[in-house]
MDAnalysis code that builds the backbone (N, CA, C; Angstrom):
import MDAnalysis as mda
import numpy as np

u = mda.Universe.empty(645, n_residues=215, atom_resindex=np.repeat(np.arange(215), 3), trajectory=True)
u.add_TopologyAttr("name", ["N", "CA", "C"] * 215)
u.add_TopologyAttr("resid", np.arange(1, 216))
u.add_TopologyAttr("resname", ["UNK", "UNK", "UNK", "UNK", "UNK", "UNK", "UNK", "UNK", "UNK", "UNK", "UNK", "UNK", "UNK", "UNK", "UNK", "UNK", "UNK", "UNK", "UNK", "UNK", "UNK", "UNK", "UNK", "UNK", "UNK", "UNK", "UNK", "UNK", "UNK", "UNK", "UNK", "UNK", "UNK", "UNK", "UNK", "UNK", "UNK", "UNK", "UNK", "UNK", "UNK", "UNK", "UNK", "UNK", "UNK", "UNK", "UNK", "UNK", "UNK", "UNK", "UNK", "UNK", "UNK", "UNK", "UNK", "UNK", "UNK", "UNK", "UNK", "UNK", "UNK", "UNK", "UNK", "UNK", "UNK", "UNK", "UNK", "UNK", "UNK", "UNK", "UNK", "UNK", "UNK", "UNK", "UNK", "UNK", "UNK", "UNK", "UNK", "UNK", "UNK", "UNK", "UNK", "UNK", "UNK", "UNK", "UNK", "UNK", "UNK", "UNK", "UNK", "UNK", "UNK", "UNK", "UNK", "UNK", "UNK", "UNK", "UNK", "UNK", "UNK", "UNK", "UNK", "UNK", "UNK", "UNK", "UNK", "UNK", "UNK", "UNK", "UNK", "UNK", "UNK", "UNK", "UNK", "UNK", "UNK", "UNK", "UNK", "UNK", "UNK", "UNK", "UNK", "UNK", "UNK", "UNK", "UNK", "UNK", "UNK", "UNK", "UNK", "UNK", "UNK", "UNK", "UNK", "UNK", "UNK", "UNK", "UNK", "UNK", "UNK", "UNK", "UNK", "UNK", "UNK", "UNK", "UNK", "UNK", "UNK", "UNK", "UNK", "UNK", "UNK", "UNK", "UNK", "UNK", "UNK", "UNK", "UNK", "UNK", "UNK", "UNK", "UNK", "UNK", "UNK", "UNK", "UNK", "UNK", "UNK", "UNK", "UNK", "UNK", "UNK", "UNK", "UNK", "UNK", "UNK", "UNK", "UNK", "UNK", "UNK", "UNK", "UNK", "UNK", "UNK", "UNK", "UNK", "UNK", "UNK", "UNK", "UNK", "UNK", "UNK", "UNK", "UNK", "UNK", "UNK", "UNK", "UNK", "UNK", "UNK", "UNK", "UNK", "UNK", "UNK", "UNK", "UNK", "UNK", "UNK", "UNK", "UNK", "UNK", "UNK", "UNK", "UNK"])
u.atoms.positions = np.array([
    [146.777, 116.350, 110.721],
    [145.849, 116.714, 111.794],
    [146.524, 117.651, 112.788],
    [147.781, 117.339, 113.109],
    [148.517, 118.179, 114.061],
    [148.669, 119.595, 113.529],
    [148.973, 119.725, 112.228],
    [149.142, 121.044, 111.620],
    [147.835, 121.819, 111.659],
    [146.720, 121.127, 111.414],
    [145.402, 121.773, 111.447],
    [145.112, 122.326, 112.837],
    [145.415, 121.531, 113.871],
    [145.163, 121.970, 115.245],
    [146.028, 123.169, 115.608],
    [147.261, 123.205, 115.099],
    [148.152, 124.347, 115.352],
    [147.588, 125.611, 114.722],
    [147.059, 125.486, 113.491],
    [146.473, 126.630, 112.788],
    [145.273, 127.162, 113.555],
    [144.406, 126.242, 114.025],
    [143.229, 126.643, 114.795],
    [143.642, 127.343, 116.078],
    [144.685, 126.793, 116.751],
    [145.167, 127.385, 117.998],
    [145.690, 128.800, 117.760],
    [146.451, 128.990, 116.675],
    [146.987, 130.311, 116.353],
    [145.850, 131.274, 116.017],
    [144.822, 130.765, 115.361],
    [143.676, 131.614, 115.022],
    [142.986, 132.117, 116.280],
    [142.865, 131.241, 117.287],
    [142.239, 131.630, 118.553],
    [143.021, 132.756, 119.202],
    [144.350, 132.701, 119.093],
    [145.206, 133.688, 119.754],
    [145.158, 135.033, 119.056],
    [145.188, 135.018, 117.738],
    [145.401, 136.259, 117.002],
    [144.135, 136.939, 116.488],
    [142.983, 136.295, 116.593],
    [141.746, 136.995, 116.215],
    [141.530, 138.138, 117.188],
    [141.438, 139.382, 116.727],
    [141.277, 140.519, 117.622],
    [139.976, 140.437, 118.414],
    [140.014, 140.909, 119.650],
    [138.829, 140.894, 120.501],
    [137.759, 141.863, 119.999],
    [138.162, 142.791, 119.096],
    [137.195, 143.763, 118.596],
    [136.074, 143.074, 117.817],
    [136.381, 141.869, 117.242],
    [135.355, 141.152, 116.492],
    [134.461, 140.442, 117.504],
    [133.554, 141.203, 118.101],
    [132.821, 140.730, 119.269],
    [131.387, 140.326, 118.970],
    [130.942, 140.453, 117.739],
    [129.553, 140.163, 117.396],
    [129.436, 138.865, 116.618],
    [128.442, 138.061, 116.978],
    [128.128, 136.891, 116.181],
    [127.344, 137.363, 114.956],
    [127.826, 137.074, 113.746],
    [127.133, 137.592, 112.555],
    [125.909, 136.768, 112.177],
    [124.866, 137.467, 111.769],
    [123.670, 136.857, 111.193],
    [123.393, 137.579, 109.877],
    [123.230, 136.829, 108.803],
    [123.029, 137.439, 107.491],
    [121.592, 137.243, 107.013],
    [121.009, 138.329, 106.547],
    [119.656, 138.277, 105.995],
    [119.714, 137.546, 104.657],
    [119.185, 136.333, 104.617],
    [119.242, 135.526, 103.398],
    [117.972, 135.637, 102.561],
    [116.893, 136.096, 103.185],
    [115.647, 136.331, 102.456],
    [114.916, 137.488, 103.130],
    [114.005, 138.080, 102.393],
    [113.284, 139.229, 102.927],
    [112.442, 138.802, 104.128],
    [112.485, 139.599, 105.181],
    [111.760, 139.258, 106.401],
    [110.448, 140.036, 106.494],
    [109.532, 139.520, 107.315],
    [108.261, 140.180, 107.567],
    [107.979, 140.127, 109.064],
    [106.922, 140.789, 109.485],
    [106.525, 140.740, 110.892],
    [106.197, 139.301, 111.304],
    [105.604, 138.546, 110.372],
    [105.231, 137.164, 110.656],
    [106.426, 136.213, 110.535],
    [107.411, 136.577, 109.732],
    [108.596, 135.726, 109.521],
    [109.877, 136.557, 109.687],
    [110.191, 136.918, 110.925],
    [111.371, 137.751, 111.178],
    [112.627, 136.909, 111.399],
    [113.762, 137.584, 111.449],
    [114.970, 136.956, 111.974],
    [114.794, 136.840, 113.483],
    [115.058, 135.665, 114.044],
    [114.858, 135.442, 115.475],
    [116.202, 135.407, 116.198],
    [116.338, 136.249, 117.208],
    [117.530, 136.275, 118.060],
    [117.226, 135.456, 119.311],
    [118.038, 134.444, 119.572],
    [117.771, 133.547, 120.698],
    [117.979, 134.232, 122.047],
    [119.000, 135.069, 122.134],
    [119.300, 135.754, 123.390],
    [119.740, 137.174, 123.067],
    [118.894, 138.157, 123.326],
    [119.179, 139.545, 122.948],
    [120.321, 140.159, 123.759],
    [120.731, 139.499, 124.832],
    [121.822, 140.046, 125.658],
    [123.182, 139.732, 125.058],
    [123.254, 138.632, 124.292],
    [124.496, 138.244, 123.639],
    [124.709, 139.110, 122.405],
    [125.949, 139.424, 122.122],
    [126.289, 140.349, 121.058],
    [126.145, 139.716, 119.669],
    [125.157, 140.187, 118.919],
    [124.931, 139.754, 117.540],
    [125.054, 140.955, 116.603],
    [125.377, 140.669, 115.352],
    [125.367, 141.699, 114.308],
    [124.568, 141.171, 113.125],
    [123.482, 141.838, 112.821],
    [122.623, 141.429, 111.711],
    [123.011, 142.236, 110.476],
    [123.460, 141.529, 109.431],
    [123.847, 142.166, 108.170],
    [122.654, 142.082, 107.223],
    [122.074, 143.235, 106.923],
    [120.869, 143.243, 106.109],
    [120.879, 144.311, 105.042],
    [119.818, 144.306, 104.256],
    [119.710, 145.257, 103.145],
    [118.261, 145.646, 102.936],
    [118.025, 146.941, 102.798],
    [116.722, 147.438, 102.359],
    [116.820, 147.621, 100.851],
    [116.209, 146.709, 100.123],
    [116.376, 146.738, 98.663],
    [115.210, 147.368, 97.925],
    [114.226, 147.875, 98.677],
    [113.140, 148.669, 98.089],
    [112.932, 149.900, 98.949],
    [112.399, 150.947, 98.387],
    [112.210, 152.179, 99.135],
    [111.218, 152.010, 100.281],
    [110.295, 151.031, 100.141],
    [109.317, 150.788, 101.201],
    [109.621, 149.500, 101.972],
    [110.837, 148.993, 101.825],
    [111.218, 147.733, 102.473],
    [111.314, 147.919, 103.984],
    [110.910, 146.886, 104.724],
    [111.042, 146.869, 106.180],
    [111.583, 145.501, 106.580],
    [112.658, 145.482, 107.347],
    [113.220, 144.236, 107.861],
    [112.848, 144.086, 109.334],
    [112.600, 142.850, 109.749],
    [112.148, 142.599, 111.116],
    [113.059, 141.606, 111.841],
    [113.332, 141.922, 113.093],
    [114.091, 141.049, 113.982],
    [113.247, 140.853, 115.241],
    [113.231, 139.650, 115.760],
    [112.377, 139.340, 116.910],
    [113.201, 138.699, 118.026],
    [112.862, 139.029, 119.278],
    [113.501, 138.361, 120.419],
    [112.543, 138.373, 121.610],
    [112.764, 137.443, 122.515],
    [111.975, 137.390, 123.749],
    [112.843, 137.928, 124.879],
    [112.254, 138.731, 125.746],
    [113.021, 139.329, 126.848],
    [112.175, 139.402, 128.109],
    [112.865, 139.453, 129.239],
    [112.193, 139.554, 130.537],
    [112.386, 140.946, 131.127],
    [111.435, 141.346, 131.937],
    [111.459, 142.660, 132.564],
    [112.763, 142.876, 133.331],
    [113.367, 144.044, 133.125],
    [114.578, 144.403, 133.834],
    [115.867, 144.001, 133.148],
    [115.773, 143.169, 132.093],
    [116.982, 142.771, 131.383],
    [117.533, 143.954, 130.584],
    [118.856, 144.003, 130.410],
    [119.439, 145.111, 129.642],
    [119.098, 145.006, 128.157],
    [118.982, 146.152, 127.534],
    [118.706, 146.223, 126.104],
    [119.719, 147.143, 125.447],
    [120.391, 146.621, 124.435],
    [121.326, 147.448, 123.664],
    [121.138, 147.156, 122.185],
    [120.898, 148.203, 121.401],
    [120.762, 148.091, 119.945],
    [121.482, 149.274, 119.310],
    [122.258, 149.005, 118.276],
    [123.021, 150.075, 117.617],
    [123.031, 149.872, 116.108],
    [122.761, 150.947, 115.381],
    [122.803, 150.916, 113.926],
    [124.176, 151.336, 113.429],
    [124.757, 150.530, 112.550],
    [126.002, 150.922, 111.890],
    [125.814, 150.767, 110.383],
    [126.487, 151.627, 109.639],
    [126.352, 151.642, 108.180],
    [127.687, 151.259, 107.538],
    [127.731, 150.159, 106.777],
    [128.952, 149.791, 106.064],
    [129.368, 150.898, 105.093],
    [130.648, 151.213, 105.099],
    [131.146, 152.280, 104.231],
    [131.699, 151.678, 102.938],
    [131.010, 151.899, 101.861],
    [131.504, 151.585, 100.527],
    [130.775, 152.501, 99.557],
    [131.268, 152.599, 98.341],
    [130.745, 153.561, 97.385],
    [129.237, 153.412, 97.195],
    [128.521, 154.502, 97.395],
    [127.087, 154.516, 97.210],
    [126.287, 154.220, 98.465],
    [126.970, 153.788, 99.544],
    [126.255, 153.427, 100.773],
    [126.564, 154.373, 101.937],
    [127.519, 155.280, 101.719],
    [128.024, 156.123, 102.814],
    [126.950, 156.983, 103.471],
    [125.976, 157.433, 102.695],
    [124.964, 158.354, 103.223],
    [123.635, 157.661, 103.541],
    [123.630, 156.348, 103.492],
    [122.414, 155.609, 103.821],
    [122.058, 155.855, 105.290],
    [120.815, 156.219, 105.544],
    [120.414, 156.627, 106.898],
    [119.096, 155.968, 107.313],
    [119.114, 154.666, 107.549],
    [117.877, 153.994, 107.962],
    [117.496, 154.314, 109.403],
    [116.241, 154.126, 109.707],
    [115.734, 154.257, 111.062],
    [115.479, 152.854, 111.604],
    [115.338, 152.740, 112.902],
    [114.822, 151.484, 113.433],
    [113.854, 151.769, 114.572],
    [112.910, 150.850, 114.730],
    [111.888, 150.985, 115.773],
    [111.903, 149.743, 116.652],
    [111.727, 149.943, 117.942],
    [111.550, 148.841, 118.880],
    [110.055, 148.735, 119.149],
    [109.498, 147.565, 118.923],
    [108.055, 147.364, 118.954],
    [107.699, 146.242, 119.926],
    [106.677, 146.463, 120.733],
    [106.251, 145.418, 121.648],
    [105.072, 145.846, 122.504],
    [104.416, 144.878, 123.141],
    [103.270, 145.179, 124.004],
    [103.686, 145.947, 125.255],
    [104.935, 145.747, 125.680],
    [105.395, 146.405, 126.895],
    [105.838, 147.839, 126.705],
    [105.711, 148.356, 125.493],
    [106.148, 149.724, 125.197],
    [104.937, 150.656, 125.188],
    [105.008, 151.692, 125.981],
    [103.879, 152.619, 126.115],
    [103.837, 153.680, 125.018],
    [105.004, 154.061, 124.494],
    [105.033, 155.083, 123.450],
    [104.403, 154.581, 122.159],
    [103.884, 155.515, 121.384],
    [103.245, 155.181, 120.112],
    [103.817, 156.065, 119.003],
    [105.140, 155.989, 118.796],
    [105.755, 156.789, 117.743],
    [105.173, 156.407, 116.382],
    [105.110, 157.390, 115.500],
    [104.519, 157.183, 114.178],
    [105.398, 156.280, 113.326],
    [104.762, 155.318, 112.655],
    [105.464, 154.378, 111.780],
    [104.838, 154.399, 110.383],
    [105.630, 154.138, 109.340],
    [105.085, 154.114, 107.973],
    [104.501, 152.747, 107.604],
    [104.249, 151.913, 108.595],
    [103.670, 150.587, 108.369],
    [102.810, 150.244, 109.584],
    [101.961, 149.253, 109.419],
    [101.020, 148.881, 110.477],
    [101.623, 147.866, 111.444],
    [101.239, 147.986, 112.715],
    [101.587, 147.003, 113.741],
    [100.317, 146.700, 114.531],
    [100.286, 145.602, 115.282],
    [99.092, 145.309, 116.094],
    [98.716, 146.471, 117.011],
    [97.425, 146.691, 117.222],
    [96.938, 147.849, 117.966],
    [97.432, 147.896, 119.411],
    [97.677, 146.734, 120.014],
    [98.100, 146.714, 121.411],
    [99.614, 146.782, 121.577],
    [100.332, 147.069, 120.472],
    [101.787, 147.211, 120.512],
    [102.158, 148.691, 120.522],
    [103.224, 149.008, 121.276],
    [103.795, 150.345, 121.234],
    [105.060, 150.353, 120.387],
    [105.580, 151.539, 120.110],
    [106.777, 151.642, 119.267],
    [107.609, 152.855, 119.645],
    [108.920, 152.649, 119.681],
    [109.883, 153.735, 119.869],
    [110.761, 153.795, 118.626],
    [110.776, 154.928, 117.959],
    [111.565, 155.086, 116.737],
    [112.881, 155.786, 117.055],
    [113.978, 155.205, 116.576],
    [115.308, 155.794, 116.729],
    [115.758, 156.333, 115.379],
    [115.907, 157.655, 115.299],
    [116.318, 158.297, 114.058],
    [117.841, 158.397, 113.966],
    [118.376, 158.542, 112.740],
    [119.830, 158.616, 112.568],
    [120.457, 159.785, 113.326],
    [121.610, 159.537, 113.908],
    [122.401, 160.559, 114.587],
    [123.652, 160.834, 113.755],
    [124.434, 161.868, 114.093],
    [125.652, 162.149, 113.327],
    [126.595, 160.955, 113.224],
    [127.301, 160.870, 112.121],
    [128.179, 159.739, 111.845],
    [129.387, 159.715, 112.784],
    [129.730, 158.505, 113.216],
    [130.955, 158.288, 113.997],
    [131.729, 157.147, 113.334],
    [132.921, 157.430, 112.837],
    [133.707, 156.462, 112.071],
    [134.186, 155.317, 112.960],
    [134.138, 154.085, 112.422],
    [134.632, 152.911, 113.136],
    [135.298, 151.958, 112.155],
    [136.503, 151.492, 112.519],
    [137.244, 150.531, 111.686],
    [137.288, 149.190, 112.405],
    [136.786, 148.137, 111.751],
    [136.777, 146.799, 112.335],
    [138.023, 146.054, 111.853],
    [138.947, 145.774, 112.766],
    [140.280, 145.283, 112.409],
    [140.273, 143.872, 111.834],
    [139.439, 143.000, 112.378],
    [139.479, 141.600, 111.946],
    [139.116, 141.453, 110.472],
    [138.029, 142.095, 110.047],
    [137.604, 141.987, 108.648],
    [138.112, 143.146, 107.782],
    [138.828, 144.079, 108.390],
    [139.312, 145.280, 107.684],
    [138.172, 145.988, 106.952],
    [137.087, 146.208, 107.661],
    [135.928, 146.885, 107.095],
    [135.634, 148.163, 107.873],
    [135.005, 149.120, 107.183],
    [134.747, 150.431, 107.774],
    [133.242, 150.674, 107.909],
    [132.894, 151.371, 108.985],
    [131.484, 151.634, 109.276],
    [131.305, 153.055, 109.796],
    [130.072, 153.513, 109.695],
    [129.635, 154.698, 110.428],
    [128.680, 154.233, 111.515],
    [128.990, 154.542, 112.754],
    [128.075, 154.272, 113.853],
    [127.025, 155.360, 113.858],
    [125.765, 154.962, 113.897],
    [124.679, 155.941, 113.911],
    [123.902, 155.818, 115.231],
    [122.578, 155.780, 115.173],
    [121.764, 155.822, 116.386],
    [121.870, 154.528, 117.198],
    [121.671, 154.666, 118.508],
    [121.701, 153.502, 119.391],
    [120.799, 153.753, 120.599],
    [120.494, 152.676, 121.307],
    [119.706, 152.775, 122.537],
    [120.262, 151.796, 123.562],
    [120.355, 152.247, 124.794],
    [120.748, 151.384, 125.906],
    [119.720, 151.619, 127.015],
    [118.971, 150.582, 127.339],
    [117.867, 150.738, 128.284],
    [117.595, 149.418, 128.990],
    [116.387, 149.291, 129.563],
    [115.952, 148.058, 130.206],
    [114.617, 147.622, 129.624],
    [114.395, 146.327, 129.597],
    [113.129, 145.785, 129.105],
    [112.013, 146.130, 130.099],
    [110.915, 146.732, 129.621],
    [109.854, 147.172, 130.536],
    [108.954, 146.049, 131.050],
    [108.732, 145.033, 130.214],
    [107.846, 143.921, 130.596],
    [108.295, 142.639, 129.906],
    [107.961, 141.500, 130.495],
    [108.202, 140.220, 129.829],
    [107.426, 140.175, 128.517],
    [108.052, 139.590, 127.503],
    [107.307, 139.427, 126.262],
    [108.179, 139.400, 125.022],
    [107.514, 139.343, 123.880],
    [108.192, 139.354, 122.583],
    [108.360, 140.789, 122.106],
    [109.521, 141.055, 121.566],
    [109.821, 142.393, 121.035],
    [110.353, 142.258, 119.612],
    [110.096, 143.301, 118.830],
    [110.556, 143.346, 117.451],
    [111.420, 144.587, 117.238],
    [112.391, 144.440, 116.356],
    [113.126, 145.595, 115.847],
    [112.810, 145.676, 114.361],
    [112.273, 146.810, 113.938],
    [111.941, 147.021, 112.529],
    [112.909, 148.038, 111.944],
    [113.568, 147.676, 110.843],
    [114.516, 148.579, 110.175],
    [113.846, 149.071, 108.896],
    [113.827, 150.387, 108.709],
    [113.155, 150.979, 107.545],
    [113.833, 152.304, 107.211],
    [113.381, 152.947, 106.160],
    [113.999, 154.210, 105.745],
    [112.955, 155.163, 105.197],
    [113.391, 156.372, 104.949],
    [112.527, 157.374, 104.307],
    [112.774, 157.353, 102.800],
    [112.440, 156.228, 102.180],
    [112.571, 156.124, 100.729],
    [113.970, 155.861, 100.234],
    [114.835, 155.296, 101.073],
    [116.211, 154.984, 100.675],
    [116.405, 153.480, 100.554],
    [117.457, 153.113, 99.808],
    [117.877, 151.725, 99.709],
    [119.345, 151.637, 100.123],
    [119.721, 150.522, 100.753],
    [121.110, 150.377, 101.150],
    [121.317, 149.234, 102.122],
    [122.576, 149.054, 102.524],
    [122.953, 147.985, 103.444],
    [123.240, 148.550, 104.834],
    [122.974, 147.737, 105.836],
    [123.188, 148.141, 107.225],
    [123.707, 146.956, 108.032],
    [124.254, 147.250, 109.198],
    [124.606, 146.218, 110.170],
    [124.044, 146.655, 111.511],
    [123.126, 145.880, 112.036],
    [122.472, 146.222, 113.292],
    [123.031, 145.349, 114.411],
    [123.626, 145.997, 115.404],
    [124.169, 145.281, 116.562],
    [123.105, 145.164, 117.636],
    [122.963, 143.963, 118.174],
    [122.028, 143.715, 119.276],
    [122.782, 143.010, 120.393],
    [122.689, 143.548, 121.609],
    [123.376, 142.951, 122.741],
    [124.841, 143.336, 122.800],
    [125.424, 143.244, 123.991],
    [126.844, 143.581, 124.129],
    [127.599, 142.594, 125.015],
    [127.008, 141.432, 125.262],
    [127.662, 140.404, 126.063],
    [128.397, 139.450, 125.131],
    [129.724, 139.384, 125.252],
    [130.527, 138.517, 124.396],
    [130.468, 137.081, 124.897],
    [129.969, 136.182, 124.062],
    [129.881, 134.773, 124.423],
    [130.041, 133.940, 123.159],
    [131.173, 133.237, 123.054],
    [131.468, 132.459, 121.863],
    [131.680, 130.985, 122.218],
    [131.106, 130.103, 121.420],
    [131.323, 128.674, 121.577],
    [132.466, 128.233, 120.658],
    [132.908, 126.992, 120.839],
    [133.939, 126.448, 119.951],
    [133.466, 126.500, 118.502],
    [132.180, 126.190, 118.284],
    [131.639, 126.223, 116.925],
    [131.704, 127.627, 116.342],
    [131.442, 128.640, 117.164],
    [131.519, 130.025, 116.697],
    [132.927, 130.348, 116.213],
    [133.923, 129.897, 116.973],
    [135.316, 130.168, 116.600],
    [135.693, 129.435, 115.311],
    [135.232, 128.187, 115.188],
    [135.542, 127.425, 113.983],
    [134.889, 128.040, 112.747],
    [133.750, 128.703, 112.945],
    [133.037, 129.348, 111.832],
    [133.614, 130.717, 111.485],
    [134.565, 131.212, 112.292],
    [135.063, 132.564, 112.106],
    [135.665, 132.822, 110.716],
    [136.466, 131.890, 110.154],
    [136.984, 132.151, 108.792],
    [135.867, 132.312, 107.764],
    [134.802, 131.526, 107.903],
    [133.676, 131.625, 106.971],
    [132.923, 132.943, 107.188],
    [132.843, 133.363, 108.451],
    [132.193, 134.646, 108.749],
    [132.986, 135.795, 108.136],
    [134.308, 135.678, 108.193],
    [135.185, 136.699, 107.600],
    [134.877, 136.856, 106.110],
    [134.825, 135.730, 105.403],
    [134.552, 135.769, 103.960],
    [133.152, 136.307, 103.699],
    [132.189, 135.911, 104.533],
    [130.806, 136.360, 104.345],
    [130.676, 137.871, 104.521],
    [131.406, 138.420, 105.494],
    [131.372, 139.874, 105.704],
    [132.007, 140.598, 104.517],
    [133.137, 140.083, 104.045],
    [133.787, 140.699, 102.884],
    [132.871, 140.648, 101.654],
    [132.163, 139.528, 101.503],
    [131.229, 139.386, 100.394],
    [130.074, 140.374, 100.531],
    [129.619, 140.599, 101.755],
    [128.535, 141.554, 102.012],
    [128.934, 142.951, 101.546],
    [130.193, 143.314, 101.763],
    [130.682, 144.632, 101.360],
    [130.911, 144.709, 99.851],
    [131.523, 143.678, 99.278],
    [131.885, 143.723, 97.860],
    [131.807, 142.319, 97.256],
    [130.609, 141.903, 96.800],
    [130.435, 140.538, 96.276],
    [131.364, 140.197, 95.110],
    [131.510, 141.110, 94.146],
    [132.306, 140.834, 92.957],
    [133.778, 140.650, 93.308],
    [134.323, 141.563, 94.075],
    [135.739, 141.490, 94.443],
    [136.031, 140.230, 95.242],
    [135.171, 139.900, 96.193],
    [135.377, 138.714, 97.024],
    [135.317, 137.445, 96.191],
    [134.372, 137.379, 95.257],
    [134.249, 136.204, 94.393],
    [135.493, 136.026, 93.540],
    [136.005, 137.116, 92.975],
    [137.213, 137.042, 92.144],
    [138.417, 136.570, 92.957],
    [138.556, 137.077, 94.178],
    [139.670, 136.666, 95.040],
    [139.586, 135.185, 95.361],
    [138.378, 134.699, 95.657],
    [138.205, 133.280, 95.959],
    [138.543, 132.406, 94.752],
    [138.134, 132.863, 93.566],
    [138.449, 132.114, 92.344],
    [139.956, 132.049, 92.142],
    [140.633, 133.176, 92.357],
    [142.093, 133.212, 92.215],
    [142.778, 132.306, 93.230],
    [142.284, 132.298, 94.451],
    [142.873, 131.454, 95.489],
    [142.704, 129.972, 95.172],
    [141.506, 129.617, 94.724],
    [141.260, 128.218, 94.351],
    [142.158, 127.816, 93.189],
    [142.296, 128.719, 92.210],
    [143.177, 128.449, 91.080],
    [144.619, 128.290, 91.497],
    [145.070, 129.141, 92.420],
    [146.445, 129.073, 92.901],
    [146.702, 127.771, 93.655],
    [145.747, 127.375, 94.483],
    [145.880, 126.108, 95.224],
    [145.955, 124.931, 94.256],
    [145.138, 124.975, 93.211],
    [145.134, 123.903, 92.216],
    [146.481, 123.826, 91.500],
    [147.042, 124.989, 91.129],
    [148.330, 125.018, 90.431],
    [149.440, 124.471, 91.320],
    [149.457, 124.907, 92.596],
    [150.482, 124.429, 93.534],
    [150.375, 122.916, 93.727],
    [149.144, 122.442, 93.889],
    [148.920, 121.003, 94.078],
    [149.369, 120.222, 92.854],
    [149.073, 120.754, 91.655],
    [149.460, 120.096, 90.413],
    [150.978, 120.008, 90.289],
    [151.695, 121.095, 90.647],
    [153.151, 121.108, 90.548],
    [153.796, 120.168, 91.554],
    [153.204, 120.081, 92.752],
    [153.752, 119.182, 93.772],
    [153.592, 117.715, 93.384],
    [152.530, 117.430, 92.639],
    [152.284, 116.050, 92.226],
    [153.053, 115.674, 90.959],
    [153.577, 116.694, 90.263],
    [154.285, 116.443, 89.000],
    [155.641, 115.779, 89.244],
])
């Protein structure tokens, strides 16, 4: 038990502060009626998702109050075949006056602001050793109290994305304890086959070491 606590303590010290987003992984296809729900849009989250059809649309939902800060940023994981993926995202809600054109339907009393891809900006995430292109982002204020949606879509492309929402760093003890699992999940998101093989090798190595120690 003492050794376990020492390992956890060392992990708290050496995890880089750059890993500032709480990860959320898209486990099933989302819809306007069944979106991913963000409890607090001000806290820094990273949604790892995939558009797996040319007409696919992913939805994220949050509740916000007038005057609260809003930050959303699109980043694209860099791996073979995904480097040029250029999804758009739209912020949708009753408090939005703009009516930007969308390739899908929304309620008539909702407005929409579409954010198109901007030039690539390279970013290296040290904790997971993963690479991204930072694309379009928005930093603004919530216009009215209410529910808001973020819709991620593309012009006929398929690929993976990571959408950052919020920039306030707030981690609980449970978040820190989940960090090793989040690390593996992010690596799996980038390269499922390679991550699975590494895990199999590690489990095999642990089994061999345990067997030799007991011999």
